[in-house]
MARBA-628008 format. One record per residue (C-alpha): residue number from 1; residue in three letters; x, y, z negated. Coordinates in steps of 0.05 Angstrom, whole numbers. Each point is the difference from the previous one (the first is absolute). Layout:
<atoms>
<atom pos="NUM" code="ala" xx="X" yy="Y" zz="Z"/>
...
</atoms>
This chain:
<atoms>
<atom pos="1" code="met" xx="-1730" yy="-5210" zz="3577"/>
<atom pos="2" code="ala" xx="4" yy="-73" zz="13"/>
<atom pos="3" code="val" xx="64" yy="-37" zz="16"/>
<atom pos="4" code="ile" xx="8" yy="-10" zz="75"/>
<atom pos="5" code="lys" xx="46" yy="-54" zz="27"/>
<atom pos="6" code="ile" xx="34" yy="30" zz="60"/>
<atom pos="7" code="lys" xx="39" yy="-63" zz="17"/>
<atom pos="8" code="glu" xx="34" yy="-56" zz="-38"/>
<atom pos="9" code="asp" xx="33" yy="29" zz="-62"/>
<atom pos="10" code="ile" xx="-17" yy="73" zz="17"/>
<atom pos="11" code="tyr" xx="-59" yy="33" zz="-36"/>
<atom pos="12" code="phe" xx="-32" yy="68" zz="-5"/>
<atom pos="13" code="val" xx="-10" yy="15" zz="-75"/>
<atom pos="14" code="gly" xx="-17" yy="74" zz="1"/>
<atom pos="15" code="ala" xx="-53" yy="40" zz="-37"/>
<atom pos="16" code="asn" xx="-55" yy="51" zz="11"/>
<atom pos="17" code="his" xx="0" yy="66" zz="-38"/>
<atom pos="18" code="trp" xx="-67" yy="32" zz="17"/>
<atom pos="19" code="asp" xx="5" yy="51" zz="-56"/>
<atom pos="20" code="arg" xx="65" yy="32" zz="23"/>
<atom pos="21" code="arg" xx="-14" yy="70" zz="27"/>
<atom pos="22" code="leu" xx="69" yy="27" zz="19"/>
<atom pos="23" code="phe" xx="62" yy="-27" zz="35"/>
<atom pos="24" code="asp" xx="65" yy="31" zz="-24"/>
<atom pos="25" code="glu" xx="-42" yy="53" zz="-35"/>
<atom pos="26" code="leu" xx="-13" yy="33" zz="67"/>
<atom pos="27" code="ile" xx="-41" yy="-42" zz="48"/>
<atom pos="28" code="pro" xx="-73" yy="-11" zz="-17"/>
<atom pos="29" code="leu" xx="-25" yy="-72" zz="-1"/>
<atom pos="30" code="pro" xx="-76" yy="7" zz="-1"/>
<atom pos="31" code="asp" xx="-9" yy="-76" zz="9"/>
<atom pos="32" code="gly" xx="57" yy="-23" zz="-44"/>
<atom pos="33" code="thr" xx="57" yy="-42" zz="27"/>
<atom pos="34" code="ser" xx="29" yy="-70" zz="2"/>
<atom pos="35" code="tyr" xx="69" yy="-27" zz="-14"/>
<atom pos="36" code="asn" xx="33" yy="-49" zz="47"/>
<atom pos="37" code="ala" xx="42" yy="-51" zz="-39"/>
<atom pos="38" code="tyr" xx="27" yy="-64" zz="29"/>
<atom pos="39" code="leu" xx="28" yy="-63" zz="-31"/>
<atom pos="40" code="ile" xx="50" yy="-44" zz="37"/>
<atom pos="41" code="ile" xx="17" yy="-68" zz="-29"/>
<atom pos="42" code="gly" xx="68" yy="-26" zz="22"/>
<atom pos="43" code="asn" xx="34" yy="-66" zz="-16"/>
<atom pos="44" code="asp" xx="39" yy="29" zz="-58"/>
<atom pos="45" code="lys" xx="-30" yy="68" zz="-16"/>
<atom pos="46" code="ile" xx="-64" yy="40" zz="4"/>
<atom pos="47" code="ala" xx="-3" yy="72" zz="26"/>
<atom pos="48" code="leu" xx="-54" yy="50" zz="-16"/>
<atom pos="49" code="ile" xx="0" yy="54" zz="53"/>
<atom pos="50" code="asp" xx="-28" yy="66" zz="-27"/>
<atom pos="51" code="thr" xx="-47" yy="0" zz="-59"/>
<atom pos="52" code="val" xx="-60" yy="41" zz="-24"/>
<atom pos="53" code="asp" xx="-14" yy="62" zz="-42"/>
<atom pos="54" code="pro" xx="4" yy="-17" zz="-74"/>
<atom pos="55" code="gln" xx="-75" yy="14" zz="-7"/>
<atom pos="56" code="thr" xx="-15" yy="-59" zz="45"/>
<atom pos="57" code="lys" xx="54" yy="-48" zz="-26"/>
<atom pos="58" code="gln" xx="-52" yy="-49" zz="-27"/>
<atom pos="59" code="gln" xx="-26" yy="-11" zz="71"/>
<atom pos="60" code="leu" xx="71" yy="-17" zz="22"/>
<atom pos="61" code="phe" xx="11" yy="-47" zz="-60"/>
<atom pos="62" code="asp" xx="-67" yy="-34" zz="14"/>
<atom pos="63" code="asn" xx="20" yy="-11" zz="73"/>
<atom pos="64" code="leu" xx="67" yy="-30" zz="-20"/>
<atom pos="65" code="asn" xx="-35" yy="-46" zz="-49"/>
<atom pos="66" code="gln" xx="-46" yy="-24" zz="55"/>
<atom pos="67" code="ile" xx="60" yy="-29" zz="37"/>
<atom pos="68" code="asn" xx="32" yy="-24" zz="-64"/>
<atom pos="69" code="ile" xx="57" yy="50" zz="-4"/>
<atom pos="70" code="lys" xx="20" yy="8" zz="-73"/>
<atom pos="71" code="lys" xx="48" yy="47" zz="-34"/>
<atom pos="72" code="asn" xx="62" yy="-38" zz="-25"/>
</atoms>
């Protein structure tokens, strides 16, 4: 998924996981799922709200790189 700027300093940075077939090992997901992750950039700190399944972590990292968020 692409980065979506919601408003100044708030971004959607989630990922799609079209190959996932079950949620919590019980609920079928015939069309896969998506993960909603948000980045909030404050004056002193940055908050990442929620993340993604480890299988889609590269999508999250790519999204963070698009807005120049680097691991310290």
